[in-house]
C-alpha positions in Angstrom: 0.0 0.0 0.1 1.2 3.3 -0.8 1.7 6.7 1.4 -1.2 8.5 -0.4 -3.6 5.6 0.2 -2.7 5.5 3.8 -2.9 9.5 4.3 -6.2 9.3 2.5 -7.6 6.8 5.1 -6.3 8.8 7.7 -8.4 11.8 6.6 -11.5 9.9 5.7 -11.5 7.8 8.8 -10.0 10.3 11.3 -7.7 7.3 12.6 -7.0 7.9 16.2 -3.6 7.2 17.2 -1.8 5.7 20.2 1.5 5.9 22.0 2.8 2.2 21.6 4.8 0.9 24.6 7.9 0.4 22.5 11.1 2.2 22.5 11.7 5.1 20.0 13.5 8.0 21.5 16.1 9.2 24.3 17.0 12.7 24.8 20.3 14.3 23.9 19.1 17.6 25.7 20.2 19.7 22.5 18.3 17.9 20.2 21.1 16.3 18.1 20.7 13.1 15.7 18.9 14.9 12.9 17.1 13.1 10.4 16.4 9.4 11.8 13.7 8.5 9.3 14.4 5.3 7.0 12.1 6.8 4.2 14.3 7.5 1.0 17.4 5.7 2.6 19.5 3.0 1.3 19.0 0.2 3.8 21.7 -1.8 5.3 21.2 -5.5 4.8 20.1 -7.1 7.9 22.8 -9.6 9.3 22.8 -12.9 7.4 21.1 -15.4 9.8 23.1 -18.5 10.6 21.6 -20.8 13.4 23.7 -22.0 16.0 23.9 -25.8 16.6 22.5 -26.9 19.9 20.8 -30.1 21.3 17.7 -31.8 19.9 14.6 -30.4 21.9 12.3 -32.9 23.7 9.3 -30.7 22.5 9.1 -29.6 18.7 9.1 -25.8 18.1 7.1 -24.7 15.4 7.8 -22.1 12.3 4.8 -20.1 13.7 6.6 -19.3 17.0 6.0 -22.0 19.6 9.4 -22.5 21.3 11.6 -25.6 21.5 10.8 -27.2 24.8 13.6 -29.1 27.1 12.4 -31.0 29.8 16.1 -32.1 30.9 19.2 -30.3 30.7 21.7 -31.3 27.9 24.4 -33.8 29.2 27.0 -32.6 26.8 27.8 -28.9 26.5 29.6 -27.3 23.7 32.0 -24.4 23.7 30.6 -21.6 21.8 33.4 -19.0 21.5 37.1 -19.3 20.8 37.9 -17.9 24.4 37.6 -14.8 26.2 36.6 -11.7 24.4 39.4 -9.6 26.0 42.8 -10.1 27.3 41.8 -9.5 31.0 43.3 -6.1 31.1 40.6 -4.1 29.8 37.6 -2.4 31.5 34.1 -1.7 30.1 31.2 0.2 31.7 27.6 -1.1 31.1 24.1 -0.3 32.0 21.0 -2.1 31.8 17.5 -2.2 33.5 16.8 -4.8 36.2 13.5 -6.3 37.7 15.5 -7.8 40.6 17.1 -6.3 43.9 20.5 -4.4 43.7 23.3 -6.8 43.2 25.9 -7.6 45.9 29.3 -5.5 44.9 31.7 -7.2 42.9 34.1 -7.7 45.4 31.7 -10.1 47.3 29.8 -11.3 44.1 31.0 -14.7 42.9 29.0 -14.5 40.0 30.1 -11.1 38.9 33.7 -12.3 39.4 33.3 -15.5 37.6 31.5 -13.6 34.5 34.6 -11.1 34.4 37.0 -13.9 34.3 35.3 -15.6 31.5 34.7 -12.4 29.6 38.4 -11.4 30.0 37.2 -8.0 30.9 36.4 -6.0 34.1 32.9 -5.1 33.8 31.6 -2.1 35.7 27.9 -2.5 36.0 25.2 -0.1 36.7 21.9 -1.6 37.1 18.6 0.6 37.1 15.4 -0.7 38.8 12.6 -0.5 36.3 10.7 2.1 38.2 13.6 4.4 37.7 14.8 3.5 34.3 13.0 6.5 32.4 14.1 9.3 34.6 17.5 7.7 34.8 18.0 7.3 31.0 16.6 10.9 30.5 19.5 12.2 32.9 22.1 9.8 31.5 21.5 10.9 27.9 21.3 14.5 28.6 24.7 14.6 29.9 28.2 14.6 28.3 29.1 11.6 25.8 32.2 11.1 28.3 29.9 10.0 30.8 28.0 7.4 28.6 28.8 3.7 29.4 30.2 1.6 26.8 27.2 -0.6 26.4 23.6 0.6 27.1 20.6 -2.0 27.0 17.5 0.2 26.1 15.0 -2.2 27.2 12.0 -2.5 29.2 9.3 -1.4 26.6 9.4 2.3 27.9 8.8 5.3 25.5 11.9 7.6 25.9 12.2 11.0 24.2 14.3 11.3 21.3 15.8 7.9 21.6 16.5 7.5 18.1 18.3 10.8 17.8 20.4 10.2 20.6 21.5 6.8 19.3 22.4 8.3 15.9 24.1 11.2 17.4 26.2 9.4 20.0 26.3 5.9 19.5 28.2 3.8 17.1 26.9 2.9 13.4 27.5 -1.1 13.4 26.4 -1.5 9.8 30.0 -2.4 8.7 30.5 -4.8 11.4 27.2 -6.6 11.3 25.4 -6.1 7.9 25.0 -9.0 5.7 28.1 -11.4 5.8 29.9 -9.2 8.1 28.3 -10.7 11.1 30.1 -14.1 10.4 33.0 -12.5 12.4 30.5 -13.0 15.4 28.9 -16.2 14.9 26.6 -16.2 18.0 25.3 -12.9 17.0 24.8 -14.3 13.6 22.2 -16.7 15.2 19.8 -14.1 16.3 16.7 -14.6 14.2 15.9 -11.7 11.4 12.8 -11.2 13.2 14.5 -9.9 16.0 16.4 -7.3 14.0 13.5 -6.3 12.0 11.5 -5.6 15.4 14.6 -3.6 16.7 14.4 -1.6 13.3 17.0 0.6 11.5 17.4 4.3 12.1 18.4 6.3 9.0 18.8 3.2 7.2 21.7 2.0 9.3 22.1 -0.6 11.9 22.6 1.0 15.5 22.0 -1.7 17.7 21.9 -5.2 18.5 18.4 -6.9 19.6 18.2 -9.0 22.7 15.9 -11.9 21.2 12.7 -12.9 22.8 10.0 -15.5 22.0 7.3 -14.1 19.9 4.9 -14.6 23.0 5.1 -11.1 24.7 4.3 -12.2 28.2 1.2 -13.7 30.2 -1.1 -13.4 32.8 0.7 -15.7 35.3 -1.7 -17.1 37.7 -1.8 -19.2 41.0 -3.5 -22.1 39.5 -4.8 -23.7 42.7 -6.5 -20.4 43.8 -7.8 -19.7 40.4 -9.3 -23.1 40.0 -10.8 -22.9 43.5 -12.4 -19.7 42.5 -13.9 -21.2 39.4 -11.3 -20.7 36.4 -11.5 -22.4 33.3 -9.5 -21.5 30.5 -11.2 -19.8 27.4 -14.2 -19.2 30.0 -16.4 -16.3 29.1 -15.6 -12.7 30.0 -18.6 -12.7 32.3 -17.6 -16.0 34.0 -14.1 -14.3 34.5 -15.2 -11.3 36.1 -17.4 -13.7 38.6 -14.2 -15.9 38.9 -12.0 -12.6 39.9 -14.4 -11.5 42.4 -14.8 -14.9 44.0 -11.1 -15.3 44.4 -10.8 -11.9 46.1 -11.4 -10.8 49.7 -9.8 -11.2 53.2 -6.9 -9.3 51.9 -6.3 -11.3 48.9 -6.9 -10.3 45.2 -7.3 -12.3 42.1 -5.8 -9.7 39.8 -2.3 -8.0 40.7 -1.1 -4.9 39.1 1.6 -2.5 39.5 2.6 1.1 38.5 4.1 -0.2 35.2 1.2 -2.5 34.2 -1.6 0.0 34.4 -4.3 -2.8 35.3 -2.8 -5.2 32.5 -4.7 -2.9 29.9 -2.9 -4.2 27.2 -4.0 -7.9 27.9 -7.7 -7.0 28.4 -7.8 -4.9 25.3 -6.6 -7.5 23.2 -8.6 -9.9 24.6 -11.6 -8.0 23.8 -10.0 -7.7 20.3 -8.3 -4.6 19.9 -5.1 -4.3 17.6 -1.9 -4.8 19.1 -1.2 -1.3 19.8 -0.9 -0.3 15.8 -2.5 -2.1 12.8 -1.9 -1.2 9.2 -4.1 -3.0 7.2 -5.8 -2.4 3.8 -4.9 1.2 3.7 -6.0 2.0 7.1 -3.9 2.8 10.2 -5.9 1.7 13.3 -4.3 1.9 16.9 -5.6 0.1 20.0 -7.0 3.0 21.7 -9.2 4.5 19.3 -11.2 1.3 19.2 -14.4 0.2 20.5 -13.1 -2.9 21.6 -10.5 -0.7 23.9 -13.3 1.2 25.5 -15.2 -2.1 26.1 -12.1 -3.4 27.8 -12.0 0.0 30.1 -15.3 -0.7 31.0 -14.8 -4.2 32.1 -11.5 -3.5 33.8 -13.4 -0.7 35.8 -15.9 -3.4 36.9 -13.3 -5.7 38.0 -11.7 -2.9 40.1 -15.0 -2.1 41.6 -15.5 -5.5 42.5 -12.2 -5.7 44.5 -10.5 -7.8 42.1 -7.3 -5.7 41.8 -5.0 -5.2 44.6 -5.8 -1.9 46.3 -2.5 -0.5 45.9 -2.2 -0.9 42.3 -1.5 2.6 41.5 1.4 2.8 43.8 3.0 -0.6 44.2 6.3 -1.5 42.0 6.3 -4.6 39.9 9.3 -5.8 42.0 7.0 -5.5 45.2 3.9 -6.9 43.1 6.1 -10.1 42.5 6.6 -10.4 46.3 2.8 -10.4 46.7 2.4 -12.8 44.0 5.0 -15.2 45.5 3.2 -15.0 48.9 -0.2 -15.5 47.6 -1.6 -12.0 48.5 -2.4 -11.6 45.0 -3.2 -14.7 42.9 -2.1 -13.4 39.3 0.2 -10.7 37.6 1.1 -10.0 34.0 4.8 -10.1 33.5 7.3 -10.6 30.6 7.6 -14.2 29.2 11.6 -13.9 30.1 10.4 -13.8 33.6 9.1 -17.4 34.0 11.8 -19.0 35.5 12.3 -16.0 38.2 8.6 -16.4 39.0 8.8 -20.0 39.2 11.9 -19.9 41.7 9.8 -17.0 43.5 7.0 -19.2 44.7 9.4 -21.9 45.9 6.7 -24.7 45.2 3.8 -23.2 47.1 1.5 -23.6 44.2 1.2 -24.2 40.4 2.5 -21.8 38.2 0.5 -21.4 35.1 -0.6 -18.8 32.5 -4.2 -17.7 31.8 -5.9 -18.4 28.5 -7.8 -15.3 27.1 -11.4 -15.3 28.1 -14.3 -15.1 25.4 -16.0 -11.8 24.7 -19.3 -12.1 22.7 -19.1 -11.1 19.2 -15.1 -10.5 19.4 -12.2 -12.4 18.4 -9.5 -12.4 21.0 -5.9 -11.7 19.8 -2.7 -12.1 21.8 0.3 -9.7 22.0 3.1 -10.8 19.8 6.5 -9.7 20.8 8.7 -7.1 19.1 11.1 -10.0 18.6 13.3 -8.4 21.3 13.3 -7.0 25.0 15.0 -4.3 23.7 18.4 -3.5 22.2 21.8 -3.0 23.2 24.0 0.1 21.8 27.8 0.7 21.9 29.1 4.4 22.5 31.0 5.6 19.6 34.8 4.6 19.9 37.7 3.4 18.0 37.0 0.7 15.8 39.2 -1.7 18.0 37.1 -0.7 21.1 33.9 -1.4 19.2 35.2 -4.7 18.2 35.9 -5.6 21.7 32.3 -4.8 22.6 31.1 -6.9 19.8 33.1 -9.7 21.3 31.7 -9.5 24.4 28.1 -9.3 23.1 29.1 -12.5 20.9 30.0 -14.2 24.0 27.0 -13.4 25.6 24.9 -14.7 22.9 26.4 -18.2 23.3 23.4 -20.6 22.7 21.5 -23.2 25.0 23.6 -26.2 25.7 27.1 -24.4 25.6 29.4 -23.7 28.6 29.1 -20.1 28.2 25.2 -19.9 28.5 25.5 -22.3 31.4 27.6 -19.6 33.2 25.7 -16.6 32.3 22.2 -18.1 33.3 23.2 -20.4 36.2 26.7 -19.2 37.5 29.4 -21.5 39.0 28.6 -25.1 39.7 28.7 -25.8 43.4 28.4 -22.0 44.4 25.3 -20.9 42.4 23.9 -24.3 41.5 24.1 -27.9 41.9 23.1 -30.5 39.5 20.3 -32.7 40.9 19.8 -36.4 40.3 18.2 -35.6 37.0 20.9 -33.6 35.9 19.2 -30.2 36.0 21.0 -27.2 37.3 19.4 -26.0 40.6 19.9 -22.7 42.2 21.5 -22.5 45.7 20.4 -19.9 48.3 23.5 -17.8 47.0 22.5 -18.5 43.4 18.9 -16.9 44.0 20.9 -13.5 45.2 24.1 -13.7 42.9 22.0 -14.4 39.8 21.3 -13.1 36.2 18.1 -11.3 37.5 20.1 -9.1 39.9 23.1 -8.6 37.8 21.4 -8.9 34.3 24.1 -9.7 31.9 21.5 -11.4 29.6 19.7 -8.1 29.4 22.9 -6.9 27.5 22.8 -9.8 25.0 21.3 -13.4 25.0 20.8 -16.3 23.0 17.5 -17.4 21.3 15.4 -18.8 24.2 14.3 -22.3 24.7 11.4 -23.2 27.0 13.5 -25.2 29.8 13.2 -24.5 33.5 15.8 -26.6 35.9 13.8 -29.1 37.9 10.5 -28.3 36.5 9.9 -30.3 33.5 6.1 -30.4 34.3 6.4 -26.4 33.9 8.1 -26.9 30.5 5.4 -29.2 29.3 2.6 -26.9 30.6 3.8 -23.8 29.0 4.7 -25.5 25.6 1.0 -26.8 25.6 -0.1 -23.2 26.5 1.9 -21.8 23.5 0.3 -24.3 21.0 -3.0 -22.4 22.1 -1.7 -19.0 22.0 0.5 -18.6 19.0 -2.3 -18.8 16.6 -3.8 -15.8 18.2 -0.5 -13.6 17.9 -0.7 -10.6 15.9 2.2 -8.2 15.6 2.3 -4.2 16.2 2.7 -3.1 12.6 4.9 0.0 13.7 8.0 -2.1 14.7 11.2 -0.9 13.1 9.5 2.2 12.0 10.8 5.8 12.7 8.6 9.0 13.3 10.4 12.3 14.0 7.2 13.5 15.9 6.9 10.3 18.0 10.6 10.3 18.8 10.0 14.0 20.1 6.8 13.8 22.0 6.1 9.8 22.3 6.8 9.9 26.0 4.3 12.5 26.8 1.7 10.8 24.5 2.2 7.5 26.3 1.7 9.3 29.6 -1.5 10.7 28.4 -2.6 7.2 27.8 -1.6 5.7 30.9 -2.9 8.5 33.1 -6.4 8.2 31.4 -6.4 4.3 31.8 -5.5 4.7 35.5 -8.3 7.3 36.0 -10.8 5.5 34.3 -10.2 1.9 35.8 -9.6 3.4 39.2 -13.2 5.1 39.2 -11.7 8.8 39.5 -13.3 9.3 36.0 -16.1 8.0 34.1 -15.7 5.8 30.9 -16.8 8.9 28.7 -13.8 10.9 29.8 -11.6 8.5 27.7 -12.8 10.4 24.5 -11.3 13.5 25.8 -8.1 11.8 26.6 -8.2 10.3 23.0 -8.8 13.8 21.5 -5.9 15.3 23.6 -3.6 12.7 22.4 -4.4 13.2 18.6 -3.7 16.8 18.9 -0.6 17.0 20.7 1.0 14.8 18.0 -0.8 11.4 17.2 -2.0 12.6 13.6 1.3 13.9 12.7 2.9 10.3 13.8 0.4 8.6 11.7 1.6 10.5 8.5 5.3 10.0 9.5 4.8 6.3 10.2 2.6 6.0 6.7 5.8 7.3 4.9 8.0 4.8 7.0 5.9 1.7 6.2 6.0 2.4 2.2 9.6 2.7 2.6 10.1 -0.3 4.8 7.4 -2.7 2.7 
């Protein structure tokens, strides 16, 4: 479809547009970076995909997106690199978001020390709690270039102002190192699927980052299966029955539905289960964002009823995701939405107190439920501008971290040191020790800098692997993408964060009962008038260039 067709559809249909919860802009303070559009640019080819070799799975993957499942740990590990990325003399500074607790200092952290030794570099790691990520990044990116870490993971799904401009102005263009056949110098990075690179997108036609691959399933409403079953839960039940179940499962200080300051009553899930698009849909010459649809308003009304029934935790507008996890683990809340990569941490967190499962969408009369397909990556990692030698060092570090499941490198990154952070049980699965639960990849998130394509494997929990593999077979056919992935909009890069804030504040006001459902129309008009319609025009140009 052409740009003119899209623009005509906007004018004729009055397309109402929304701020997607994906990454598109970090501030430089001075507005540097210039033109970040891909329209009219010569596109650097994506890296040539070359799958890494690994063990055969116990549960087969599918080309549509069901992950390979392993019910037991590989008995023979491979070596995935030629050795250390550095010489042991180099120092690098890195920064990433975290959903855990602050790590122990390197001097007393055996996991940190082992990773430094294996990588051959001394890593100075700054971890930023998810609740502080946007403000920390705004401060960091408004500062001097000399203050930037060598590696920055831009993750977590937040909208950050002028992110693309920042990346173009102050981070390295990696096209010559990664585009096409060049990526073969980094064989584990060559194993990142093309869909992850596409989800990250180019800036000005060039490759500026490396995607941290994730499964096509975005996340899930994780449930306490026993508590849900006792309240009357059935997979695929009607929305009305789900509401009754959530009410029945709440009371006495317990709540069926847990939510936090970063999930906003889990509105993305409920909206799509009501049939709304995955944020942006571009189809048949028409741009349709989630927030302007009747399905989205129906979901808001439904969530407001759930809240009025007492199904949500009473501190929904003030509790962090980290603290919500604690409430989920101890049974205070019986469910929470979380990223798919958090399955293992959540399974470990409940310590066998109940069965961890994932909810299947409820059925809304007259609606076709859809499920949020992932962008293809948790986020992406950029490298500060530096000499070619320094950039190649960073790429070797990232290539090491991308070592595949079934390799010695993957084992260290994900489980730590045998005997210190994990021990093999009788079945041959690496099981975390008490120290391993503290000195871990959750609290010191090396895999958020770079990671291998993810399998379904949960040490010592073969039943969980089987349960979630079966769940994926039900969910994957419902997946729909966000059609603005990989596109650029100068307007959205400038005002995307404020647009998202308008949406989030509006959702919170309606669902919490502070404002009526009819107030959403005003929220929607405000969003459009403050840049939404202009974003549509720019995304239309980008879509034509990309397709």
